[in-house]
C-alpha positions as CSV (number, residue, x, y, z in Angstrom):
1,M,-14.6,2.6,-14.0
2,Q,-16.4,-0.2,-11.5
3,E,-14.5,-1.6,-7.9
4,L,-13.4,-5.0,-7.8
5,T,-15.0,-7.3,-5.9
6,V,-14.0,-10.2,-3.3
7,R,-15.9,-12.7,-6.1
8,D,-13.9,-11.0,-8.9
9,L,-10.4,-11.8,-7.3
10,R,-11.7,-15.0,-6.4
11,H,-11.9,-15.8,-10.2
12,A,-9.1,-14.4,-11.1
13,L,-7.1,-16.5,-8.7
14,V,-8.3,-19.8,-10.1
15,G,-5.2,-21.9,-11.1
16,V,-2.9,-18.8,-9.9
17,P,0.4,-21.0,-8.6
18,D,0.9,-19.8,-4.8
19,D,4.6,-18.8,-5.0
20,I,4.1,-15.5,-7.7
21,P,4.6,-11.9,-6.2
22,V,1.5,-9.8,-6.9
23,R,2.0,-6.3,-8.2
24,L,0.4,-3.1,-9.0
25,G,-0.3,-2.2,-12.6
26,S,-2.8,0.9,-13.4
27,D,-3.5,3.2,-16.6
28,S,-3.8,6.3,-15.0
29,G,0.0,6.1,-13.1
30,V,-1.2,4.8,-9.6
31,D,2.0,2.3,-9.4
32,Q,4.4,4.9,-10.7
33,G,6.1,5.7,-7.6
34,M,9.2,7.7,-7.1
35,G,11.0,3.9,-6.0
36,E,9.4,0.6,-6.0
37,I,5.7,0.2,-5.1
38,V,5.6,-3.1,-3.0
39,I,2.1,-4.8,-2.0
40,E,2.9,-5.4,1.6
41,E,-0.5,-7.1,3.0
42,A,-4.1,-7.9,1.2
43,R,-6.3,-8.1,4.7
44,W,-10.1,-8.2,5.5
45,I,-10.8,-4.8,6.7
46,K,-14.2,-5.4,9.2
47,G,-16.5,-3.3,10.1
48,E,-19.6,-1.0,9.0
49,G,-19.7,-1.9,5.4
50,G,-16.4,-3.8,5.6
51,W,-13.6,-4.5,2.6
52,F,-10.7,-6.1,1.5
53,E,-7.8,-3.9,1.0
54,I,-4.5,-4.3,-0.7
55,Y,-2.3,-2.6,1.0
56,A,1.2,-1.5,-0.7
57,N,3.8,1.6,-0.1
58,D,6.5,3.1,-2.2
59,H,9.9,2.2,-1.4
60,C,12.8,3.4,-1.9
61,D,16.8,2.0,-0.9
62,D,18.3,6.0,-1.3
63,M,16.0,8.8,0.4
64,R,17.3,11.1,-2.4
65,D,16.3,8.8,-5.2
66,C,12.7,9.0,-4.3
67,D,13.1,12.9,-3.7
68,P,11.5,15.0,-6.7
69,L,13.3,18.5,-4.8
70,P,16.3,19.2,-6.4
71,D,19.5,18.0,-4.7
72,E,20.7,21.5,-2.9
73,E,17.3,21.9,-1.1
74,F,16.9,18.1,-0.3
75,D,20.4,18.5,1.4
76,R,19.4,21.9,3.3
77,I,15.9,20.2,4.2
78,M,17.7,16.3,5.7
79,K,20.0,18.7,7.6
80,I,17.6,21.0,9.1
81,L,16.2,17.4,10.7
82,G,19.3,16.3,11.6
83,I,19.8,13.4,9.0
């Protein structure tokens, strides 16, 4: 496995339209969150070494759909938290 460099990214983006979404894919399942993996930001992290970061999170419309707990346990925890 080799890390993607900015040079590789630039080459991959040649001719790609500006208005299409960026999505995460994976052979190892990293893109298989409980909800929908949404790539939210791309940014240059400056500092010692520095890197370019693709920032993503797992989003759910309903917390119950994203939680692997059985419904009874989920409800018990939500009650304790006052949610």
